[in-house]
C-alpha positions as CSV (number, residue, x, y, z in Angstrom):
1,M,31.0,23.5,33.1
2,Y,33.7,23.3,30.3
3,T,34.0,26.8,28.3
4,G,36.2,25.6,25.2
5,N,34.7,25.2,21.9
6,L,34.6,21.6,20.5
7,K,32.8,20.2,17.6
8,I,30.9,17.2,18.9
9,D,28.8,14.3,17.0
10,I,27.2,11.8,18.1
11,S,27.9,8.1,16.6
12,E,28.1,4.7,17.4
13,T,30.0,1.5,18.0
14,N,29.7,-1.3,15.6
15,R,27.9,-2.7,18.3
16,G,24.9,-0.3,18.9
17,K,26.5,1.8,21.7
18,E,26.7,5.7,21.7
19,Q,30.2,7.0,21.1
20,I,30.8,10.9,21.0
21,I,33.3,12.2,18.1
22,I,35.2,15.5,19.1
23,D,36.8,17.5,16.1
24,R,35.7,14.5,13.8
25,K,39.5,13.4,15.5
26,F,39.1,11.6,18.4
27,K,36.4,8.9,19.2
28,Y,34.8,8.4,22.9
29,N,33.1,5.4,24.3
30,F,30.6,5.4,26.8
31,S,31.9,4.2,29.9
32,K,29.5,5.3,33.1
33,L,26.6,7.4,34.2
34,K,26.6,8.9,37.5
35,K,24.1,9.5,40.0
36,D,23.6,12.7,38.9
37,N,22.8,11.2,35.0
38,T,26.1,12.7,34.0
39,K,27.9,10.5,31.4
40,I,31.5,9.5,31.4
41,Y,33.7,8.8,27.7
42,R,36.1,7.4,27.5
43,C,39.0,7.7,24.8
44,T,38.7,4.9,22.7
45,E,42.5,4.3,23.1
46,Y,42.0,3.5,26.6
47,K,42.0,-0.4,26.5
48,T,44.9,-0.1,24.1
49,L,48.2,-0.3,24.3
50,N,48.3,3.7,24.4
51,K,46.3,3.8,27.8
52,C,45.1,7.3,26.8
53,K,43.4,9.1,29.7
54,S,41.6,11.5,28.3
55,F,38.1,11.6,28.5
56,I,34.8,14.2,28.5
57,I,31.7,14.1,30.3
58,L,28.1,15.2,29.1
59,N,24.7,16.3,31.0
60,D,21.7,14.9,29.4
61,N,21.2,17.8,26.6
62,K,24.9,17.1,25.4
63,E,26.3,19.9,27.0
64,V,30.2,19.6,27.5
65,L,30.6,19.3,31.6
66,N,34.9,18.2,31.8
67,Y,36.9,17.9,29.4
68,D,40.7,16.2,29.5
69,S,42.0,16.5,26.1
70,S,45.4,14.8,27.5
71,H,45.9,12.5,24.4
72,N,49.0,10.7,24.1
73,H,48.6,10.3,20.6
74,P,47.7,11.7,17.3
75,G,44.1,11.8,16.2
76,N,42.7,9.9,13.2
77,E,40.1,11.8,11.1
78,I,39.6,9.1,8.7
79,N,39.1,6.7,11.5
80,A,36.4,9.0,12.7
81,S,35.0,10.2,9.6
82,K,34.7,6.5,8.6
83,S,32.3,5.7,11.7
84,L,30.6,9.1,11.9
85,I,29.4,8.2,8.1
86,K,28.2,4.7,9.1
87,H,26.5,5.8,11.7
88,K,24.1,8.6,9.8
89,I,23.8,5.8,7.2
90,K,22.5,3.0,9.4
91,D,20.4,6.2,11.2
92,E,18.9,6.5,7.6
93,I,18.1,3.0,7.0
94,K,16.9,2.4,10.9
95,K,14.5,5.5,9.9
96,S,13.1,3.5,6.6
97,L,9.8,2.2,6.7
98,I,11.4,-0.6,4.0
99,P,14.9,-0.6,4.8
100,S,15.6,-3.1,1.8
101,D,14.4,-0.1,-0.6
102,I,17.3,1.8,0.5
103,K,20.1,3.1,-1.3
104,S,22.9,3.2,0.6
105,K,25.3,4.9,-1.4
106,R,22.9,7.6,-2.5
107,I,23.3,8.2,1.1
108,Y,27.0,8.1,1.0
109,D,27.2,10.6,-1.4
110,K,25.0,12.7,-0.1
111,I,26.9,13.0,3.4
112,S,30.2,12.2,2.2
113,Q,29.9,15.9,0.7
114,E,29.3,17.2,3.9
115,I,31.5,15.9,5.4
116,G,34.4,16.9,2.9
117,Y,37.6,15.4,1.9
118,I,38.6,13.6,4.7
119,C,35.6,10.7,4.2
120,P,36.6,7.3,3.8
121,E,35.4,5.2,0.3
122,Y,32.4,3.9,0.6
123,K,34.1,0.3,-0.8
124,T,35.8,0.4,3.1
125,I,32.0,0.6,4.9
126,K,30.0,-1.5,2.1
127,S,30.2,-4.8,3.7
128,Q,29.2,-3.5,7.5
129,I,26.2,-1.6,6.0
130,T,25.2,-4.2,4.2
131,R,25.1,-6.4,7.2
132,Y,23.5,-3.9,9.5
133,K,20.6,-3.2,6.6
134,N,19.9,-7.0,6.3
135,K,19.3,-7.0,10.2
136,Q,16.9,-4.5,10.1
137,L,15.1,-6.4,7.5
138,F,11.3,-8.0,8.4
139,P,11.3,-11.4,9.3
140,N,11.0,-14.1,6.5
141,V,7.5,-15.6,6.2
142,K,7.2,-17.9,3.7
143,T,4.0,-19.9,4.0
144,F,0.7,-18.4,4.8
145,D,0.9,-20.7,8.5
146,E,3.7,-18.9,9.5
147,V,1.7,-15.5,9.7
148,P,1.7,-14.4,13.2
149,N,-1.5,-14.0,14.9
150,V,0.2,-10.8,16.5
151,S,2.7,-8.5,15.7
152,E,4.4,-5.1,16.1
153,Y,4.0,-4.6,12.4
154,Y,0.0,-4.9,12.5
155,K,-0.1,-1.2,13.5
156,T,-0.9,2.1,12.0
157,I,1.3,5.0,11.9
158,R,-0.8,6.3,14.6
159,G,-0.4,3.5,16.8
160,E,-3.3,1.6,16.2
161,Y,-4.0,-2.4,15.7
162,F,-5.6,-2.6,11.8
163,M,-5.2,-6.9,11.8
164,I,-8.7,-7.9,12.6
165,F,-9.5,-10.9,11.3
166,K,-7.1,-13.8,10.4
167,N,-7.8,-18.0,9.6
168,S,-6.1,-20.3,7.6
169,N,-7.2,-18.6,4.2
170,I,-7.7,-14.8,4.7
171,I,-5.9,-12.1,6.8
172,I,-8.0,-8.4,6.9
173,F,-6.5,-5.4,7.3
174,Q,-8.7,-2.3,8.4
175,S,-7.8,0.0,10.8
176,P,-10.4,2.2,12.5
177,F,-10.5,4.9,10.3
178,Q,-11.0,2.8,7.2
179,A,-14.0,0.7,9.3
180,K,-16.1,4.1,10.0
181,L,-15.3,4.8,6.4
182,F,-17.1,1.7,5.6
183,M,-20.0,2.0,8.0
184,K,-20.5,5.7,7.2
185,N,-20.2,5.6,2.9
186,K,-22.9,3.3,1.0
187,H,-20.8,3.0,-1.9
188,I,-18.7,0.0,-1.9
189,F,-16.0,-1.3,-4.4
190,A,-14.7,-4.4,-4.0
191,D,-11.8,-5.6,-6.7
192,G,-8.6,-8.7,-6.4
193,T,-5.2,-8.6,-8.1
194,F,-2.7,-11.0,-8.3
195,L,0.1,-9.1,-9.5
196,I,1.1,-7.5,-5.5
197,A,-0.4,-10.3,-3.5
198,P,3.0,-11.4,-1.1
199,T,5.3,-14.6,-1.9
200,N,2.9,-16.6,0.7
201,S,-0.4,-15.4,-0.7
202,Y,-2.4,-15.7,-3.9
203,Q,-4.5,-12.9,-4.2
204,V,-4.9,-9.5,-2.4
205,F,-8.6,-8.3,-2.3
206,I,-9.2,-4.5,-2.1
207,T,-12.1,-2.6,-0.8
208,R,-12.8,0.8,-1.5
209,T,-15.9,3.2,-0.7
210,Y,-16.9,6.2,-2.2
211,A,-17.1,9.6,0.4
212,T,-19.6,11.7,-1.7
213,E,-19.1,15.1,-0.2
214,L,-15.4,15.0,-0.8
215,N,-16.0,13.0,-4.2
216,C,-12.8,11.1,-3.5
217,F,-12.2,7.4,-3.2
218,Y,-10.7,5.9,-0.5
219,T,-9.2,1.9,0.9
220,T,-11.7,0.6,3.0
221,S,-9.7,-2.7,3.9
222,I,-7.4,-4.8,2.3
223,L,-7.4,-8.9,2.5
224,L,-5.0,-11.3,1.9
225,M,-5.8,-14.8,0.7
226,T,-4.4,-18.2,0.0
227,K,-6.5,-19.9,-2.4
228,K,-9.1,-18.6,-5.4
229,D,-11.2,-21.0,-7.2
230,K,-10.8,-20.8,-10.8
231,L,-12.8,-18.8,-13.1
232,C,-13.4,-18.8,-17.0
233,Y,-11.1,-16.0,-18.4
234,K,-9.9,-19.0,-20.3
235,E,-13.1,-20.0,-22.0
236,V,-14.0,-16.5,-22.5
237,K,-11.0,-15.2,-24.2
238,D,-11.1,-16.4,-27.6
239,H,-15.2,-16.7,-27.8
240,N,-16.9,-13.7,-29.0
241,I,-20.0,-14.7,-27.9
242,L,-19.1,-15.6,-24.5
243,N,-16.6,-12.5,-24.4
244,T,-19.2,-10.2,-25.0
245,Y,-21.7,-12.2,-22.3
246,Y,-19.3,-12.2,-19.6
247,K,-18.9,-8.6,-20.1
248,A,-22.2,-7.7,-20.2
249,I,-22.6,-9.6,-17.0
250,S,-20.2,-6.5,-15.3
251,N,-22.3,-4.1,-16.8
252,L,-25.9,-5.3,-15.3
253,C,-25.5,-2.7,-12.3
254,F,-26.1,0.0,-15.1
255,I,-29.5,-1.2,-16.3
256,N,-33.1,-1.2,-15.2
257,I,-33.6,-3.3,-12.1
258,E,-36.8,-5.0,-13.0
259,Y,-35.4,-6.4,-16.3
260,I,-32.1,-8.4,-14.7
261,P,-33.3,-11.3,-14.2
262,D,-34.8,-11.6,-17.3
263,I,-31.8,-10.5,-19.2
264,F,-29.7,-12.8,-17.6
265,N,-31.5,-16.0,-18.3
266,K,-31.3,-14.8,-22.0
267,I,-27.7,-14.8,-21.1
268,K,-27.5,-18.3,-19.3
269,N,-30.2,-20.0,-21.9
270,T,-28.1,-18.7,-25.1
271,C,-24.8,-19.7,-23.2
272,M,-26.2,-23.6,-23.1
273,R,-25.6,-24.3,-26.1
274,Y,-22.2,-24.3,-25.9
275,K,-21.5,-26.4,-22.7
276,S,-19.4,-28.6,-24.0
277,T,-17.0,-26.0,-24.0
278,C,-17.8,-23.6,-21.8
279,S,-18.2,-25.4,-18.2
280,Q,-16.4,-23.5,-16.0
281,F,-18.2,-19.9,-17.6
282,L,-21.5,-21.5,-17.1
283,N,-20.6,-22.3,-13.1
284,F,-20.0,-18.8,-13.3
285,L,-23.1,-17.9,-14.1
286,D,-24.8,-20.4,-11.6
287,Y,-22.2,-18.3,-8.8
288,F,-23.8,-15.1,-9.9
289,E,-27.2,-16.4,-10.0
290,K,-27.1,-17.9,-6.2
291,T,-25.3,-14.8,-4.8
292,F,-26.0,-11.7,-6.8
293,L,-29.6,-12.5,-7.5
294,N,-30.8,-14.4,-5.1
295,I,-28.7,-13.8,-1.7
296,Y,-28.3,-10.4,-2.0
297,N,-30.6,-7.7,-3.0
298,I,-30.1,-6.4,-6.2
299,K,-30.5,-2.9,-5.4
300,Y,-27.7,-3.2,-3.1
301,W,-25.2,-3.6,-6.6
302,N,-27.0,-1.6,-9.1
303,Y,-26.5,1.8,-9.9
304,Y,-29.2,2.7,-12.3
305,N,-30.7,5.6,-11.2
306,N,-27.5,7.0,-9.8
307,I,-24.5,6.6,-12.0
308,D,-21.9,8.9,-10.1
309,H,-18.9,6.2,-10.3
310,I,-17.3,3.2,-12.1
311,T,-16.6,-0.1,-10.2
312,N,-13.3,-0.4,-12.4
313,N,-12.1,3.3,-11.8
314,A,-12.1,3.1,-8.1
315,S,-10.4,-0.6,-7.7
316,E,-8.7,-1.5,-10.7
317,S,-7.1,2.2,-11.4
318,Y,-5.9,1.8,-7.7
319,N,-4.8,-1.9,-7.9
320,S,-2.5,-0.7,-11.0
321,Y,-0.9,2.5,-8.8
322,L,0.3,-0.5,-5.7
323,K,1.7,-2.5,-8.6
324,K,4.4,0.5,-9.3
325,L,5.1,0.6,-5.8
326,F,6.8,-3.0,-6.3
327,V,9.5,-4.0,-9.0
328,K,8.3,-7.7,-7.7
329,K,6.2,-9.6,-6.1
330,P,6.6,-8.2,-2.1
331,S,7.6,-10.2,0.8
332,F,4.7,-10.0,3.6
333,Y,6.2,-7.5,5.4
334,K,7.1,-5.6,2.6
335,L,3.3,-5.3,1.8
336,I,2.1,-4.8,5.6
337,Y,4.6,-1.7,5.7
338,T,3.2,-0.2,2.6
339,I,-0.6,-1.1,3.6
340,Q,0.2,1.3,6.8
341,F,2.0,4.0,4.8
342,E,-1.2,4.3,1.9
343,E,-3.6,4.0,5.2
344,S,-1.9,6.8,6.6
345,K,-1.8,9.1,3.2
346,S,-5.6,8.6,3.1
347,Y,-5.9,9.3,7.0
348,Y,-4.5,12.9,6.4
349,D,-5.9,13.3,2.9
350,Y,-9.6,12.5,4.3
351,H,-8.9,14.8,7.2
352,M,-7.0,18.0,5.4
353,R,-10.4,17.7,2.6
354,I,-13.0,17.6,5.6
355,K,-11.8,20.2,7.8
356,G,-11.7,22.4,4.2
357,I,-8.0,23.0,4.1
358,W,-7.5,21.0,0.7
359,R,-10.2,21.5,-1.9
360,K,-12.5,18.8,-3.2
361,K,-11.8,16.9,-6.0
362,S,-13.5,18.2,-9.2
363,R,-15.3,15.3,-11.0
364,I,-13.0,14.5,-13.8
365,S,-14.7,10.6,-15.1
366,E,-15.8,11.0,-19.1
367,R,-16.7,7.8,-18.7
368,V,-19.4,8.2,-16.3
369,Y,-20.9,11.1,-18.3
370,D,-20.7,8.5,-21.7
371,I,-22.5,6.0,-19.6
372,N,-25.4,8.2,-17.9
373,I,-25.8,9.7,-21.6
374,L,-26.0,5.8,-22.8
375,V,-28.3,4.4,-20.1
376,E,-30.5,8.3,-20.2
377,Y,-30.9,6.9,-23.9
378,Y,-32.3,2.9,-23.1
379,K,-34.7,4.8,-20.0
380,N,-36.7,6.7,-22.9
381,M,-36.3,4.2,-25.3
382,E,-38.5,1.7,-22.5
383,A,-40.8,4.5,-22.1
384,E,-41.4,4.6,-25.7
385,L,-41.9,1.0,-26.1
386,K,-44.3,1.1,-23.1
387,N,-46.2,3.9,-24.7
388,I,-46.9,2.4,-28.4
389,G,-48.0,-1.3,-26.3
390,C,-44.6,-3.4,-26.7
391,S,-44.2,-6.9,-24.8
392,K,-41.9,-7.3,-22.1
393,N,-39.7,-9.4,-24.6
394,D,-39.2,-6.1,-26.6
395,I,-37.7,-3.6,-23.7
396,I,-35.7,-6.8,-22.5
397,E,-34.3,-6.8,-25.9
398,N,-34.1,-3.2,-25.5
399,W,-31.3,-3.6,-22.4
400,F,-30.1,-6.1,-23.5
401,N,-28.9,-4.2,-26.3
402,C,-27.6,-1.3,-23.7
403,L,-25.4,-4.0,-22.5
404,I,-23.7,-4.7,-25.4
405,R,-23.5,-0.9,-26.4
406,L,-21.8,-0.1,-22.8
407,N,-19.2,-3.4,-23.8
408,N,-18.3,-1.0,-26.7
409,E,-18.0,1.9,-24.7
410,I,-16.0,0.5,-22.3
411,I,-13.8,-1.4,-24.9
412,N,-13.6,1.8,-26.9
413,F,-12.7,3.6,-23.2
414,N,-10.1,1.3,-22.6
415,K,-8.4,1.3,-25.7
416,T,-8.4,5.7,-26.1
417,K,-7.4,6.3,-22.5
């Protein structure tokens, strides 16, 4: 075995083949693999007019077995350093989950300080680095139909497939870990956002669950959708009464289940007076009645006796967090990589807290506390009205007033937070 003192750096050629750099002066390209798995590398000047005969033989551990240093040309520190720094930058790009977000110049600035004064200027390698980075970018998916049914990208960092459903209108991503949380916990929250929808989709719909034992929220699925029926935002935006009722519908989950159908009918009958200007809102009310009052049992979405958390807190805050991760609408595969990374973070967070290595989160929502106080007040009012013999309409009016106050509490909260 060679016993001399050599500084060996591992690099690669422009075609991606392994290259050895000796003393940051001489470059050697892979030449031959011997039967004993040792590798022979020849000086890069071997195939030039110089016909340099220098070679080096390494074993699997990159230990030098033999070295012929009989170069017939001077070493080129600038050229060797140029190859080395390109390799180091390419390696950082290759390891990145999102290659397009890599700042090559920042990596160059860091590595160039390690290499020292012989480092080449960034402009001499910029074009090659840019071409390499472009090759690492995700496939370009312009339409929903182009999204593949199977892809190497549809795996968690742990190697599990997490694209579980796809048709012409929707794609669902859910890892085995997220499916387990979805089945285990009874509190499921859902919200949609247009802001992070990839360029080939219309909306991202996210479900989250509340892990009671940890006082934490975790994402349980992410859906990509191509379209969504238009709702009534424009109609209710500038109409005070309709806007109030629109928000009141959102707060039905906090009041006594017994009076929800009656309060809903009160809202719908009032809105009928404005049917010439609120046809979309009336369609929304029909949809709400059919879906949440008739198809689904109200108890599945009502928190009258268990107001521990708020849907907006669980979903909208997470949507805002995701929005900050993207400067503009992401490509399809950039979103997939982000979903993959966020799933891994949740998996790690959950298991660290379950094992007791990390502490459970403390309750911090003042909003939940305030709403509990308000709803409790109207519970007592209901009891008092019953005691003095008031009619059912009086009790319905009591809970309707609760809805209006909840609207105000929520609006005030959003303005001050």
